[in-house]
C-alpha positions in Angstrom: 0.0 0.0 0.0 1.2 3.5 -0.8 0.8 6.5 1.5 -2.3 7.6 -0.6 -4.0 4.4 -0.2 -3.2 4.3 3.6 -4.7 7.8 4.0 -7.9 6.8 2.1 -8.3 3.6 4.2 -7.8 5.7 7.5 -10.4 8.3 6.3 -12.9 5.4 5.6 -12.3 4.0 9.0 -12.8 7.4 10.7 -16.2 7.8 8.8 -17.3 4.3 9.7 -16.7 5.0 13.3 -18.6 8.3 13.1 -21.5 6.5 11.3 -21.6 3.7 14.0 -21.7 6.3 16.8 -24.4 8.3 15.0 -26.5 5.3 14.7 -26.1 4.3 18.2 -26.9 7.8 19.5 -29.6 9.0 17.1 -32.9 9.3 19.1 -34.6 11.7 16.6 -33.1 14.7 18.2 -32.1 18.0 16.5 -28.7 17.7 14.6 -26.9 20.0 17.0 -27.9 17.8 20.0 -26.7 14.7 18.1 -23.4 16.3 17.1 -22.7 17.2 20.8 -23.6 13.5 21.8 -21.4 12.0 19.1 -18.6 14.4 20.1 -18.8 13.4 23.7 -18.9 9.7 22.9 -15.9 9.9 20.6 -14.2 12.1 23.2 -13.7 15.0 20.7 -15.6 18.0 22.1 -13.5 20.3 19.9 -15.5 19.1 16.9 -18.8 20.4 18.3 -18.4 23.8 16.4 -16.9 22.3 13.3 -19.4 22.7 10.4 -17.9 19.9 8.3 -18.2 17.5 11.3 -21.8 18.5 11.7 -22.5 17.8 8.1 -20.8 14.5 8.3 -23.0 13.6 11.3 -26.1 14.7 9.4 -25.2 12.6 6.3 -24.6 9.5 8.5 -28.2 9.6 10.0 -30.5 6.8 8.8 -33.5 8.2 7.1 
């Protein structure tokens, strides 16, 4: 594997972790509350105000 493939694999793993955490914590609340919950579960409170992270959480929600 070259460095590019490694970085892509790492990114996919991160998204999979976020998606799993979203699905475990989604109780139908507003996206902001879900983002806060996911950040706490992942021990990453600094992401609470990151708009890209909020969009990722929103995209991971099951419809």
